[in-house]
N, CA, C and O atoms as a GROMACS GRO file, in nm:
protein
  344
    1MET      N    1   1.137  -9.612   1.382
    1MET     CA    2   1.143  -9.551   1.254
    1MET      C    3   1.203  -9.406   1.283
    1MET      O    4   1.156  -9.326   1.363
    2PRO      N    5   1.304  -9.389   1.211
    2PRO     CA    6   1.360  -9.260   1.218
    2PRO      C    7   1.293  -9.125   1.153
    2PRO      O    8   1.251  -9.131   1.037
    3LYS      N    9   1.283  -9.005   1.226
    3LYS     CA   10   1.192  -8.897   1.176
    3LYS      C   11   1.304  -8.845   1.036
    3LYS      O   12   1.426  -8.852   1.022
    4SER      N   13   1.211  -8.802   0.963
    4SER     CA   14   1.286  -8.738   0.854
    4SER      C   15   1.317  -8.596   0.891
    4SER      O   16   1.253  -8.536   0.977
    5GLN      N   17   1.430  -8.538   0.815
    5GLN     CA   18   1.488  -8.403   0.835
    5GLN      C   19   1.393  -8.302   0.756
    5GLN      O   20   1.370  -8.322   0.637
    6VAL      N   21   1.335  -8.185   0.830
    6VAL     CA   22   1.262  -8.099   0.815
    6VAL      C   23   1.362  -7.986   0.716
    6VAL      O   24   1.470  -7.944   0.758
    7ARG      N   25   1.308  -7.953   0.593
    7ARG     CA   26   1.393  -7.859   0.522
    7ARG      C   27   1.310  -7.724   0.515
    7ARG      O   28   1.190  -7.706   0.495
    8LYS      N   29   1.410  -7.640   0.537
    8LYS     CA   30   1.372  -7.488   0.535
    8LYS      C   31   1.336  -7.453   0.402
    8LYS      O   32   1.403  -7.504   0.311
    9LYS      N   33   1.222  -7.359   0.369
    9LYS     CA   34   1.188  -7.320   0.237
    9LYS      C   35   1.276  -7.179   0.227
    9LYS      O   36   1.294  -7.102   0.322
   10LYS      N   37   1.325  -7.163   0.096
   10LYS     CA   38   1.404  -7.044   0.092
   10LYS      C   39   1.283  -6.937   0.048
   10LYS      O   40   1.179  -6.962  -0.013
   11VAL      N   41   1.329  -6.819   0.096
   11VAL     CA   42   1.229  -6.706   0.083
   11VAL      C   43   1.242  -6.643  -0.068
   11VAL      O   44   1.353  -6.614  -0.113
   12TYR      N   45   1.144  -6.628  -0.129
   12TYR     CA   46   1.149  -6.587  -0.274
   12TYR      C   47   1.173  -6.436  -0.274
   12TYR      O   48   1.107  -6.357  -0.206
   13THR      N   49   1.282  -6.397  -0.365
   13THR     CA   50   1.313  -6.254  -0.366
   13THR      C   51   1.297  -6.244  -0.543
   13THR      O   52   1.366  -6.311  -0.620
   14PRO      N   53   1.206  -6.160  -0.580
   14PRO     CA   54   1.216  -6.131  -0.724
   14PRO      C   55   1.344  -6.063  -0.795
   14PRO      O   56   1.402  -5.971  -0.736
   15PRO      N   57   1.380  -6.097  -0.895
   15PRO     CA   58   1.506  -6.046  -0.961
   15PRO      C   59   1.475  -5.875  -0.957
   15PRO      O   60   1.360  -5.829  -0.954
   16THR      N   61   1.583  -5.802  -0.958
   16THR     CA   62   1.572  -5.666  -0.936
   16THR      C   63   1.569  -5.608  -1.098
   16THR      O   64   1.521  -5.496  -1.113
   17ASP      N   65   1.607  -5.663  -1.189
   17ASP     CA   66   1.614  -5.638  -1.334
   17ASP      C   67   1.499  -5.622  -1.399
   17ASP      O   68   1.490  -5.541  -1.490
   18VAL      N   69   1.395  -5.701  -1.358
   18VAL     CA   70   1.240  -5.728  -1.417
   18VAL      C   71   1.136  -5.640  -1.360
   18VAL      O   72   1.033  -5.619  -1.423
   19LEU      N   73   1.156  -5.591  -1.249
   19LEU     CA   74   1.075  -5.516  -1.166
   19LEU      C   75   1.037  -5.388  -1.237
   19LEU      O   76   1.125  -5.312  -1.278
   20PRO      N   77   0.896  -5.360  -1.254
   20PRO     CA   78   0.855  -5.237  -1.300
   20PRO      C   79   0.898  -5.122  -1.225
   20PRO      O   80   0.906  -5.120  -1.102
   21THR      N   81   0.927  -5.021  -1.306
   21THR     CA   82   0.971  -4.870  -1.244
   21THR      C   83   0.869  -4.786  -1.269
   21THR      O   84   0.797  -4.803  -1.367
   22ALA      N   85   0.851  -4.693  -1.190
   22ALA     CA   86   0.778  -4.571  -1.228
   22ALA      C   87   0.844  -4.490  -1.338
   22ALA      O   88   0.962  -4.455  -1.339
   23SER      N   89   0.752  -4.465  -1.430
   23SER     CA   90   0.796  -4.381  -1.536
   23SER      C   91   0.705  -4.266  -1.552
   23SER      O   92   0.597  -4.271  -1.493
   24SER      N   93   0.732  -4.170  -1.620
   24SER     CA   94   0.665  -4.063  -1.659
   24SER      C   95   0.502  -4.080  -1.693
   24SER      O   96   0.413  -4.004  -1.655
   25GLY      N   97   0.488  -4.187  -1.765
   25GLY     CA   98   0.357  -4.229  -1.814
   25GLY      C   99   0.261  -4.288  -1.701
   25GLY      O  100   0.140  -4.305  -1.719
   26ASP      N  101   0.337  -4.322  -1.564
   26ASP     CA  102   0.257  -4.372  -1.468
   26ASP      C  103   0.215  -4.249  -1.369
   26ASP      O  104   0.193  -4.274  -1.251
   27ARG      N  105   0.207  -4.136  -1.411
   27ARG     CA  106   0.156  -4.026  -1.328
   27ARG      C  107   0.018  -4.012  -1.331
   27ARG      O  108  -0.039  -4.033  -1.438
   28PRO      N  109  -0.050  -3.977  -1.227
   28PRO     CA  110  -0.209  -3.952  -1.244
   28PRO      C  111  -0.254  -3.874  -1.321
   28PRO      O  112  -0.187  -3.776  -1.354
   29SER      N  113  -0.357  -3.891  -1.360
   29SER     CA  114  -0.433  -3.779  -1.464
   29SER      C  115  -0.452  -3.647  -1.412
   29SER      O  116  -0.465  -3.628  -1.291
   30PRO      N  117  -0.456  -3.549  -1.501
   30PRO     CA  118  -0.497  -3.423  -1.453
   30PRO      C  119  -0.629  -3.412  -1.407
   30PRO      O  120  -0.708  -3.495  -1.453
   31THR      N  121  -0.681  -3.312  -1.310
   31THR     CA  122  -0.802  -3.304  -1.262
   31THR      C  123  -0.904  -3.267  -1.389
   31THR      O  124  -1.021  -3.304  -1.382
   32TRP      N  125  -0.865  -3.208  -1.482
   32TRP     CA  126  -0.949  -3.151  -1.602
   32TRP      C  127  -1.007  -3.279  -1.664
   32TRP      O  128  -1.126  -3.292  -1.695
   33LEU      N  129  -0.912  -3.372  -1.680
   33LEU     CA  130  -0.955  -3.481  -1.749
   33LEU      C  131  -1.096  -3.537  -1.748
   33LEU      O  132  -1.177  -3.532  -1.840
   34PRO      N  133  -1.113  -3.606  -1.593
   34PRO     CA  134  -1.267  -3.635  -1.599
   34PRO      C  135  -1.366  -3.545  -1.610
   34PRO      O  136  -1.470  -3.568  -1.672
   35ILE      N  137  -1.336  -3.420  -1.540
   35ILE     CA  138  -1.431  -3.325  -1.545
   35ILE      C  139  -1.495  -3.293  -1.715
   35ILE      O  140  -1.613  -3.283  -1.750
   36THR      N  141  -1.367  -3.284  -1.800
   36THR     CA  142  -1.418  -3.245  -1.943
   36THR      C  143  -1.483  -3.355  -1.994
   36THR      O  144  -1.575  -3.337  -2.074
   37ALA      N  145  -1.442  -3.499  -1.953
   37ALA     CA  146  -1.515  -3.610  -2.008
   37ALA      C  147  -1.663  -3.601  -1.970
   37ALA      O  148  -1.748  -3.600  -2.059
   38VAL      N  149  -1.695  -3.595  -1.849
   38VAL     CA  150  -1.825  -3.598  -1.801
   38VAL      C  151  -1.895  -3.469  -1.875
   38VAL      O  152  -1.998  -3.491  -1.939
   39ALA      N  153  -1.847  -3.349  -1.869
   39ALA     CA  154  -1.910  -3.235  -1.943
   39ALA      C  155  -1.935  -3.262  -2.077
   39ALA      O  156  -2.034  -3.207  -2.126
   40LEU      N  157  -1.871  -3.331  -2.145
   40LEU     CA  158  -1.884  -3.385  -2.276
   40LEU      C  159  -1.986  -3.474  -2.318
   40LEU      O  160  -2.048  -3.468  -2.424
   41ILE      N  161  -1.999  -3.567  -2.217
   41ILE     CA  162  -2.121  -3.660  -2.219
   41ILE      C  163  -2.231  -3.585  -2.186
   41ILE      O  164  -2.324  -3.598  -2.266
   42ALA      N  165  -2.250  -3.507  -2.089
   42ALA     CA  166  -2.358  -3.441  -2.068
   42ALA      C  167  -2.406  -3.351  -2.181
   42ALA      O  168  -2.524  -3.339  -2.214
   43PHE      N  169  -2.301  -3.287  -2.237
   43PHE     CA  170  -2.337  -3.192  -2.364
   43PHE      C  171  -2.397  -3.264  -2.490
   43PHE      O  172  -2.476  -3.211  -2.568
   44GLY      N  173  -2.346  -3.401  -2.500
   44GLY     CA  174  -2.372  -3.473  -2.631
   44GLY      C  175  -2.501  -3.539  -2.589
   44GLY      O  176  -2.562  -3.569  -2.692
   45ILE      N  177  -2.577  -3.577  -2.470
   45ILE     CA  178  -2.697  -3.601  -2.442
   45ILE      C  179  -2.786  -3.495  -2.446
   45ILE      O  180  -2.893  -3.507  -2.505
   46ALA      N  181  -2.752  -3.387  -2.390
   46ALA     CA  182  -2.848  -3.248  -2.399
   46ALA      C  183  -2.859  -3.223  -2.530
   46ALA      O  184  -2.968  -3.178  -2.568
   47TRP      N  185  -2.761  -3.244  -2.622
   47TRP     CA  186  -2.773  -3.185  -2.755
   47TRP      C  187  -2.874  -3.295  -2.814
   47TRP      O  188  -2.974  -3.251  -2.871
   48LEU      N  189  -2.860  -3.423  -2.807
   48LEU     CA  190  -2.958  -3.513  -2.865
   48LEU      C  191  -3.106  -3.507  -2.814
   48LEU      O  192  -3.200  -3.525  -2.890
   49VAL      N  193  -3.122  -3.481  -2.681
   49VAL     CA  194  -3.231  -3.472  -2.619
   49VAL      C  195  -3.319  -3.327  -2.685
   49VAL      O  196  -3.439  -3.333  -2.710
   50VAL      N  197  -3.248  -3.222  -2.702
   50VAL     CA  198  -3.317  -3.102  -2.754
   50VAL      C  199  -3.338  -3.126  -2.896
   50VAL      O  200  -3.443  -3.094  -2.952
   51TYR      N  201  -3.238  -3.185  -2.959
   51TYR     CA  202  -3.298  -3.211  -3.092
   51TYR      C  203  -3.413  -3.301  -3.130
   51TYR      O  204  -3.479  -3.290  -3.234
   52TYR      N  205  -3.433  -3.397  -3.030
   52TYR     CA  206  -3.544  -3.507  -3.066
   52TYR      C  207  -3.673  -3.428  -3.014
   52TYR      O  208  -3.780  -3.426  -3.074
   53LEU      N  209  -3.644  -3.359  -2.885
   53LEU     CA  210  -3.784  -3.317  -2.834
   53LEU      C  211  -3.819  -3.194  -2.912
   53LEU      O  212  -3.933  -3.151  -2.892
   54SER      N  213  -3.746  -3.132  -2.995
   54SER     CA  214  -3.797  -2.994  -3.078
   54SER      C  215  -3.841  -3.048  -3.213
   54SER      O  216  -3.898  -2.971  -3.290
   55GLY      N  217  -3.821  -3.169  -3.245
   55GLY     CA  218  -3.872  -3.206  -3.364
   55GLY      C  219  -3.759  -3.186  -3.461
   55GLY      O  220  -3.780  -3.219  -3.578
   56GLY      N  221  -3.648  -3.140  -3.430
   56GLY     CA  222  -3.530  -3.105  -3.556
   56GLY      C  223  -3.528  -2.957  -3.583
   56GLY      O  224  -3.466  -2.907  -3.677
   57THR      N  225  -3.585  -2.902  -3.511
   57THR     CA  226  -3.604  -2.732  -3.502
   57THR      C  227  -3.474  -2.678  -3.440
   57THR      O  228  -3.406  -2.593  -3.498
   58TYR      N  229  -3.440  -2.730  -3.321
   58TYR     CA  230  -3.326  -2.695  -3.243
   58TYR      C  231  -3.218  -2.808  -3.234
   58TYR      O  232  -3.254  -2.924  -3.255
   59PRO      N  233  -3.105  -2.783  -3.206
   59PRO     CA  234  -3.018  -2.657  -3.162
   59PRO      C  235  -2.976  -2.600  -3.300
   59PRO      O  236  -2.944  -2.481  -3.295
   60VAL      N  237  -2.968  -2.660  -3.425
   60VAL     CA  238  -2.946  -2.586  -3.538
   60VAL      C  239  -3.018  -2.660  -3.658
   60VAL      O  240  -2.976  -2.762  -3.712
   61ALA      N  241  -3.139  -2.587  -3.692
   61ALA     CA  242  -3.230  -2.623  -3.789
   61ALA      C  243  -3.164  -2.695  -3.913
   61ALA      O  244  -3.185  -2.809  -3.956
   62SER      N  245  -3.071  -2.589  -3.962
   62SER     CA  246  -3.027  -2.609  -4.099
   62SER      C  247  -2.912  -2.731  -4.110
   62SER      O  248  -2.867  -2.770  -4.217
   63TRP      N  249  -2.878  -2.777  -3.995
   63TRP     CA  250  -2.774  -2.903  -3.992
   63TRP      C  251  -2.864  -3.040  -4.026
   63TRP      O  252  -2.814  -3.135  -4.087
   64GLY      N  253  -3.003  -3.039  -3.979
   64GLY     CA  254  -3.055  -3.147  -4.011
   64GLY      C  255  -3.012  -3.275  -3.910
   64GLY      O  256  -3.006  -3.265  -3.787
   65PHE      N  257  -2.985  -3.398  -3.987
   65PHE     CA  258  -2.939  -3.492  -3.908
   65PHE      C  259  -2.802  -3.508  -3.862
   65PHE      O  260  -2.768  -3.598  -3.785
   66TRP      N  261  -2.702  -3.398  -3.925
   66TRP     CA  262  -2.573  -3.373  -3.860
   66TRP      C  263  -2.584  -3.346  -3.693
   66TRP      O  264  -2.493  -3.353  -3.610
   67ASN      N  265  -2.706  -3.316  -3.675
   67ASN     CA  266  -2.734  -3.262  -3.515
   67ASN      C  267  -2.706  -3.396  -3.420
   67ASN      O  268  -2.657  -3.391  -3.308
   68ILE      N  269  -2.748  -3.514  -3.488
   68ILE     CA  270  -2.724  -3.632  -3.420
   68ILE      C  271  -2.553  -3.656  -3.406
   68ILE      O  272  -2.497  -3.686  -3.300
   69ALA      N  273  -2.490  -3.637  -3.532
   69ALA     CA  274  -2.350  -3.648  -3.530
   69ALA      C  275  -2.283  -3.569  -3.441
   69ALA      O  276  -2.180  -3.610  -3.388
   70VAL      N  277  -2.333  -3.448  -3.414
   70VAL     CA  278  -2.275  -3.369  -3.318
   70VAL      C  279  -2.286  -3.416  -3.170
   70VAL      O  280  -2.196  -3.391  -3.090
   71GLY      N  281  -2.375  -3.472  -3.142
   71GLY     CA  282  -2.424  -3.512  -3.004
   71GLY      C  283  -2.342  -3.629  -2.970
   71GLY      O  284  -2.278  -3.639  -2.866
   72PHE      N  285  -2.349  -3.742  -3.088
   72PHE     CA  286  -2.258  -3.842  -3.077
   72PHE      C  287  -2.095  -3.827  -3.068
   72PHE      O  288  -2.016  -3.902  -3.013
   73SER      N  289  -2.071  -3.713  -3.136
   73SER     CA  290  -1.921  -3.699  -3.138
   73SER      C  291  -1.885  -3.635  -2.996
   73SER      O  292  -1.776  -3.668  -2.948
   74GLY      N  293  -1.958  -3.555  -2.929
   74GLY     CA  294  -1.928  -3.516  -2.817
   74GLY      C  295  -1.907  -3.647  -2.692
   74GLY      O  296  -1.817  -3.654  -2.609
   75MET      N  297  -1.997  -3.724  -2.709
   75MET     CA  298  -1.985  -3.876  -2.636
   75MET      C  299  -1.850  -3.962  -2.670
   75MET      O  300  -1.786  -4.024  -2.586
   76VAL      N  301  -1.821  -3.956  -2.803
   76VAL     CA  302  -1.719  -4.036  -2.838
   76VAL      C  303  -1.590  -3.983  -2.792
   76VAL      O  304  -1.500  -4.056  -2.751
   77ILE      N  305  -1.581  -3.834  -2.800
   77ILE     CA  306  -1.448  -3.769  -2.766
   77ILE      C  307  -1.446  -3.804  -2.599
   77ILE      O  308  -1.342  -3.853  -2.554
   78ALA      N  309  -1.541  -3.784  -2.524
   78ALA     CA  310  -1.543  -3.811  -2.392
   78ALA      C  311  -1.499  -3.962  -2.359
   78ALA      O  312  -1.438  -3.990  -2.256
   79LEU      N  313  -1.532  -4.049  -2.446
   79LEU     CA  314  -1.482  -4.179  -2.441
   79LEU      C  315  -1.341  -4.205  -2.436
   79LEU      O  316  -1.281  -4.275  -2.355
   80GLY      N  317  -1.286  -4.128  -2.552
   80GLY     CA  318  -1.136  -4.113  -2.580
   80GLY      C  319  -1.064  -4.065  -2.492
   80GLY      O  320  -0.946  -4.099  -2.481
   81LEU      N  321  -1.129  -3.967  -2.406
   81LEU     CA  322  -1.071  -3.904  -2.292
   81LEU      C  323  -1.070  -3.994  -2.176
   81LEU      O  324  -0.976  -3.991  -2.096
   82LEU      N  325  -1.174  -4.076  -2.161
   82LEU     CA  326  -1.172  -4.136  -2.045
   82LEU      C  327  -1.066  -4.270  -2.064
   82LEU      O  328  -1.005  -4.325  -1.973
   83SER      N  329  -1.064  -4.297  -2.180
   83SER     CA  330  -0.929  -4.411  -2.203
   83SER      C  331  -0.819  -4.383  -2.150
   83SER      O  332  -0.745  -4.473  -2.111
   84LYS      N  333  -0.786  -4.248  -2.137
   84LYS     CA  334  -0.636  -4.204  -2.095
   84LYS      C  335  -0.649  -4.175  -1.951
   84LYS      O  336  -0.549  -4.150  -1.884
   85TRP      N  337  -0.776  -4.178  -1.895
   85TRP     CA  338  -0.766  -4.153  -1.731
   85TRP      C  339  -0.696  -4.259  -1.646
   85TRP      O  340  -0.716  -4.378  -1.670
   86ARG      N  341  -0.616  -4.220  -1.550
   86ARG     CA  342  -0.548  -4.311  -1.462
   86ARG      C  343  -0.591  -4.319  -1.336
   86ARG      O  344  -0.536  -4.395  -1.257
   0.00000   0.00000   0.00000
């Protein structure tokens, strides 16, 4: 019985018009971004811990439960910054 002919496979080359190009949005994040985000997380946690441990007297007694909003706002802003981190 005769042997079948072996076909060579073509090497795939992707089309050049669909390749992603490096744009200005692909630059790495500045150094201050993760540092600021971690600092805001630490600030928010520290604010909440001081508020709860002092029984609402510190950091600002006249703000009342708004102290909780300040603590969580710091952490939410940090989350927003971290979503921009590349």
